[in-house]
C-alpha positions, 0 to 999 in steps of 0.5 A, a space after each residue: 781701114 780708114 785712110 788719113 787725108 794727110 796720106 792722100 795729100 802726101 802721096 799726091 805731092 810726090 812724097 813717099 809712104 810706108 803703108 799696108 797694101 793688099 799683101 804686105 807693107 809697101 813703100 808707096 809713091 806716085 807712079 807718075 812722078 819720076 823723082 818719087 820713083 827714083 827716090 824709092 830706088 835710092 831708099 830701098 837700095 834696089 837694083 835700078 834695072 828691076 821695075 816696081 809693081 804698080 797699083 791701080 784703082 780700076 781697069 781704065 788706069 791701064 790706058 794711062 800707061 798706053 796699055 792696050 788689052 788684047 782679047 785673051 788678056 781680058 779673060 785673064 784680067 777677069 780671072 785674077 783681078 781684083 786680087 793679089 796677082 800682079 800682071 805683066 803687060 807690054 809698055 813700049 812707051 819711052 815716056 814710061 822708061 823710068 818705070 819699065 827700066 828698059 824692059 818695055 813692060 810693066 807689072 800692075 795690080 788691081 787690089 781687092 780691098 775697097 779702101 785701097 782702091 779708093 785711095 788709089 782713085 784719089 792719088 792715081 797709080 802708085 809704085 808699091 815695092 815691098 817695105 825692105 832694103 834690097 835682099 832683106 826680108 819685108 817688114 811685117 811691122 812699122 817698127 821694122 820698116 822704120 829700122 830700114 828707112 828711118 826719116 827717109 820716108 815721109 809718112 808711116 801708116 801703121 796697121 799692126 803686124 802684117 804677115 802676108 806674102 808678096 803678090 804672085 806675078 804673071 806675065 800675060 804678054 803672050 797667050 802662053 802665060 808665065 808665072 814669074 813669082 808664085 
């Protein structure tokens, strides 16, 4: 997929885009811009205690969140990434409380599509909740997303109909892994 330069600029400026991810359409914005993250909570009408999944371009991005990988986690990362699996790591940093919402953990995903990793390389990590209002079904087309968000979103990237499934979420903070969402 070809990514418009304008999209990269918009995301770097702290604006919000509805666009395809590696799984479904998402509402994406800079994970390092607290105002952007709060704005996404507002437009999605999402419960403020529920953290968003964050997309990263490379394993080294974990360091940006102060995440230290344990040896047993390294094996799991190799098994699941890149792919449509979001992994939960400890993130006790107060600096990222606006992301972990007091849970002291973050769910991150290293997507498989090269175009998406290239975008993330240029924009930095992006929060990426599904393109829907809380409690509604995720948008499968840009038209459905526009019905949810209208002009509250700064950019829409149309990739036709997407009928994927949200990512699997696996908690790998302990050796005993736990599937949070299949």
